[in-house]
C-alpha positions in Angstrom: 145.7 -50.9 -22.1 142.8 -53.4 -21.4 142.7 -52.3 -17.8 142.5 -48.6 -18.8 139.7 -49.4 -21.3 137.7 -51.2 -18.5 138.3 -48.3 -16.2 137.1 -45.8 -18.8 133.9 -47.8 -19.4 133.3 -48.0 -15.7 133.7 -44.2 -15.3 131.2 -43.7 -18.1 128.7 -46.1 -16.5 129.1 -44.4 -13.1 128.6 -41.0 -14.7 125.5 -42.2 -16.6 124.1 -43.7 -13.5 124.7 -40.5 -11.5 123.0 -38.4 -14.3 120.0 -40.7 -14.2 119.6 -40.2 -10.5 119.6 -36.4 -10.8 116.2 -34.7 -10.6 115.0 -31.7 -12.5 112.9 -28.7 -11.4 109.9 -28.4 -13.7 108.9 -24.8 -14.6 107.2 -23.0 -17.4 109.6 -21.1 -19.7 108.7 -19.1 -22.8 109.8 -16.3 -25.1 107.7 -13.4 -26.3 105.6 -14.3 -29.4 105.9 -18.0 -28.7 102.8 -19.7 -30.0 101.3 -23.0 -28.9 98.2 -24.7 -30.4 96.3 -27.4 -28.7 93.6 -29.7 -30.1 90.9 -30.6 -27.6 88.3 -33.4 -28.1 85.8 -34.5 -25.6 82.4 -36.0 -24.7 80.4 -34.1 -22.2 77.5 -35.5 -20.1 75.1 -32.9 -18.7 71.5 -33.2 -17.5 71.0 -36.4 -19.4 72.5 -35.1 -22.6 75.7 -36.3 -24.3 77.6 -33.6 -26.3 80.7 -34.2 -28.5 83.1 -31.3 -28.7 86.2 -30.5 -30.8 88.3 -27.3 -30.6 91.7 -25.9 -31.5 93.0 -23.3 -29.0 95.9 -21.0 -29.6 98.1 -19.4 -26.9 100.4 -16.5 -27.8 103.0 -15.2 -25.3 102.8 -11.4 -25.1 105.2 -10.9 -22.3 107.7 -12.6 -20.0 108.6 -10.8 -16.9 112.0 -10.8 -15.2 110.7 -13.2 -12.5 109.5 -15.7 -15.2 105.8 -14.7 -15.0 104.3 -15.4 -18.4 101.5 -13.3 -20.0 99.6 -15.1 -22.8 96.6 -14.3 -25.0 94.3 -17.3 -25.3 92.0 -17.6 -28.4 89.8 -20.2 -29.8 90.9 -20.8 -33.4 88.1 -23.2 -34.3 85.4 -25.2 -32.5 82.3 -27.2 -32.9 80.0 -29.3 -30.9 77.5 -32.0 -31.8 74.2 -32.5 -29.9 71.5 -35.0 -30.9 73.3 -35.4 -34.3 73.3 -31.7 -35.0 76.6 -29.9 -35.4 77.1 -26.3 -34.5 80.1 -23.9 -34.6 81.4 -22.4 -31.4 81.9 -18.7 -31.4 85.6 -17.7 -31.5 85.3 -13.9 -31.6 86.6 -13.3 -28.1 89.9 -13.8 -26.4 91.3 -13.9 -22.9 94.6 -12.9 -21.3 96.2 -15.1 -18.6 99.1 -14.2 -16.3 100.8 -17.3 -15.0 103.6 -17.9 -12.5 106.5 -20.1 -13.6 105.1 -23.1 -11.7 101.7 -22.9 -13.6 99.6 -21.1 -11.0 97.3 -18.5 -12.5 97.8 -15.0 -11.0 95.2 -13.1 -13.1 92.7 -13.5 -15.9 91.7 -10.6 -18.1 88.6 -10.7 -20.3 85.4 -8.9 -21.0 83.8 -10.7 -18.1 85.8 -12.6 -15.4 84.2 -14.3 -12.4 85.3 -16.8 -9.8 84.1 -19.6 -12.2 87.0 -18.8 -14.6 89.5 -19.1 -11.8 88.0 -22.3 -10.5 88.2 -23.8 -14.0 91.8 -22.7 -14.6 92.9 -24.0 -11.2 91.7 -27.5 -12.0 92.7 -27.5 -15.7 96.3 -26.2 -15.0 99.3 -28.4 -14.4 100.9 -26.8 -11.4 104.5 -28.1 -11.1 105.9 -29.1 -7.7 108.6 -26.8 -6.2 111.2 -29.6 -5.6 113.3 -31.6 -8.0 111.5 -34.5 -9.5 112.3 -37.7 -11.5 110.5 -40.9 -12.4 108.8 -42.2 -9.2 108.4 -38.7 -7.6 105.0 -37.8 -6.2 103.5 -34.8 -4.6 100.3 -33.8 -2.8 99.9 -30.0 -2.4 97.1 -28.0 -0.8 96.3 -24.6 -2.3 94.4 -22.1 -0.1 91.2 -20.3 -1.1 91.8 -17.0 -2.8 89.8 -14.2 -1.2 90.4 -11.8 -4.1 89.2 -14.2 -6.9 86.8 -16.1 -4.6 88.1 -19.4 -6.0 87.8 -22.2 -3.3 90.7 -24.1 -1.9 91.9 -27.1 -3.9 94.5 -29.9 -3.9 96.9 -31.0 -6.6 98.3 -34.5 -6.6 100.7 -36.0 -9.1 103.1 -38.9 -9.7 105.7 -39.3 -12.5 105.2 -42.8 -13.8 107.5 -42.7 -16.8 109.4 -40.9 -19.5 108.5 -40.8 -23.2 109.7 -39.1 -26.4 106.8 -37.7 -28.3 107.3 -35.8 -31.5 110.9 -35.1 -30.7 110.1 -33.8 -27.2 111.4 -35.5 -24.0 108.4 -35.7 -21.7 107.5 -36.9 -18.2 104.3 -39.0 -18.1 102.4 -37.9 -15.0 99.3 -39.2 -13.4 97.4 -36.4 -11.7 94.3 -35.3 -9.8 93.2 -31.8 -9.1 90.2 -31.4 -6.8 88.5 -28.7 -4.9 88.5 -29.2 -1.2 85.7 -26.8 -0.2 82.0 -26.9 -1.0 79.3 -29.7 -0.9 79.8 -30.9 -4.5 83.5 -30.1 -5.4 84.8 -30.1 -9.0 87.7 -32.4 -10.0 89.9 -33.2 -13.0 92.1 -36.3 -13.1 94.0 -38.3 -15.7 97.4 -38.5 -17.3 99.5 -35.7 -18.8 102.7 -35.7 -20.7 104.7 -32.5 -20.1 107.8 -31.3 -22.0 110.7 -31.5 -19.6 112.3 -28.4 -21.2 109.5 -25.9 -20.7 106.6 -27.7 -18.9 104.3 -27.4 -21.9 101.5 -29.8 -22.3 102.3 -32.3 -25.1 99.2 -34.4 -24.6 96.7 -35.4 -22.0 93.8 -37.7 -21.3 91.4 -36.4 -18.6 88.2 -37.2 -16.8 86.2 -34.2 -15.6 83.7 -34.4 -12.7 81.2 -31.6 -12.0 83.5 -28.9 -13.4 82.0 -25.4 -13.4 82.9 -23.7 -16.7 82.4 -20.0 -17.8 79.4 -19.8 -20.1 78.0 -23.2 -19.3 74.6 -23.2 -17.6 75.5 -26.5 -15.8 78.6 -28.2 -14.4 80.5 -30.3 -16.9 81.4 -34.0 -16.5 83.0 -36.1 -19.2 86.2 -37.2 -20.8 88.7 -35.1 -22.8 91.9 -35.5 -24.8 94.4 -32.7 -25.5 97.3 -32.7 -27.9 99.9 -30.1 -28.8 99.9 -29.5 -32.6 102.0 -27.5 -35.0 
């Protein structure tokens, strides 16, 4: 009996070890009417000014196609910024629709006014999952070509999974990343750490450093630091 018990334990250990070595393919999954809220806080530096910003954004899934493409309506729930000690509300009357591939690449943006700036910002802000299986220690370095239709420049996404953490009941990968444009004389970039939900690739939280990021509605490129956190 003792020998059988030892053998049973050995089998369990071997099975556990094999499971740990298996990788997973990260991809975005969702159901129609799924809602995700994200709290965003940041400090922006622009033309010698320092601006504090705090927002809550809501994303509602309006459609999931057979190929996994996700259509979502993005809307600012609340927002404010502080400049020179004066606090002002951010207008939240408009919304935007994004159509995203299962790996996180943006296919199309729909809004009252959409320019290449919107696509440039989304390319850098998005977590684009690698196509291969990944696990702790996996890294990737992927070049994305310029898009002649949206006029967004070529960019590169780099990432490395540095750990696993359970946050608010969600199993996550902790990923160090850098997204940077590879065209132009003064390319935009976003880098930092992101924790993504293994089950559906949702952002759980992130800390980011922005460099010279061109944003819709901003009269100048944005540099600064941001934190993002999924909230209920």
